[in-house]
C-alpha positions in Angstrom: 107.2 85.4 101.0 109.5 88.0 99.0 112.2 90.1 101.0 113.4 93.0 98.5 116.7 94.6 99.8 118.3 98.1 99.1 121.8 99.3 98.7 123.4 102.1 97.3 122.5 104.8 100.1 125.0 107.0 101.3 126.0 110.6 102.7 126.9 113.0 99.6 126.9 116.8 99.8 124.3 118.8 97.7 124.5 118.4 94.0 126.1 115.3 94.2 124.3 112.0 92.9 123.8 108.6 94.1 122.5 105.3 92.7 120.3 103.2 94.6 119.3 99.6 93.5 116.7 97.2 94.8 117.0 93.3 94.8 115.1 90.0 96.5 116.9 87.2 95.9 114.3 84.6 94.0 112.0 87.2 92.5 111.2 86.8 88.5 109.3 90.1 87.5 105.8 90.0 87.1 103.2 92.2 85.4 103.4 94.3 88.4 104.5 98.3 89.1 107.4 98.6 91.2 107.8 102.1 93.2 110.0 103.8 95.2 109.1 105.5 98.5 111.0 107.6 100.8 110.6 108.6 104.7 112.3 111.8 106.2 113.1 111.2 110.3 109.6 112.8 111.9 107.9 112.8 108.7 105.3 110.3 106.6 106.2 107.7 103.9 105.7 109.5 100.7 105.8 108.2 97.3 108.9 109.2 94.8 108.3 106.9 91.9 106.8 103.8 89.6 107.7 102.2 86.8 105.3 99.8 85.1 105.7 96.1 83.8 105.6 97.6 80.5 108.3 100.6 81.5 106.1 103.2 81.8 107.2 105.6 84.4 106.0 108.2 87.3 107.9 111.1 89.6 106.7 113.1 92.2 107.4 117.1 91.3 109.9 117.2 93.8 112.4 114.6 92.1 111.4 115.0 88.6 114.2 116.1 86.0 116.5 115.0 88.8 115.5 111.5 89.4 115.1 108.5 87.5 113.7 105.3 87.5 114.5 101.9 86.0 114.8 98.1 85.9 116.6 95.2 84.7 114.2 92.4 84.2 117.0 90.1 83.5 118.0 90.6 87.3 114.8 91.2 88.6 116.6 94.2 90.1 115.0 97.9 90.5 117.3 101.0 90.5 116.8 104.8 91.2 119.3 106.9 89.8 119.6 110.2 91.8 121.1 113.3 90.6 121.6 117.1 91.7 120.8 115.5 95.3 119.2 117.9 97.3 119.4 118.8 101.5 115.7 117.7 101.5 116.4 114.7 99.7 117.3 113.0 103.0 115.4 110.0 104.0 115.2 106.2 104.0 114.4 105.1 100.7 112.6 101.9 100.2 111.3 100.0 97.6 108.3 98.0 96.6 107.8 94.9 94.7 104.9 92.3 94.4 104.1 89.0 93.4 101.3 87.7 90.9 98.4 89.1 91.4 99.9 92.4 91.7 97.8 92.0 95.5 100.3 91.9 98.2 103.1 94.0 98.7 106.6 93.7 99.8 109.1 96.4 101.2 112.7 96.1 101.6 114.2 97.2 104.7 115.5 100.9 103.6 118.7 102.6 103.0 119.8 106.0 104.6 120.5 108.8 102.5 121.8 111.7 104.1 122.6 114.7 101.6 124.4 117.3 104.2 127.4 120.2 103.7 
């Protein structure tokens, strides 16, 4: 059983920045992708960004140019740098990790990000 834990969320004003982290005690890097999702209140969960085991990255159009996904292999940690935040970025943000052979996914509990003036 893997238990990812997100941190770094909070309340910020538009155009400000936040850096989210995701770690899991006992986790060691695998050959699997790692992902960030978000779920605005009253809406469905949506994909935000992914990073492959080799460092390739992908972003949803809504965050491209503003968010940056990264990882620390030594720490087995996943990060999401969020710049120029907008009110529409308000959501609970979830990280997703996998154990080999990349067939079972593990979700964190989520961290709240609120962007409001």
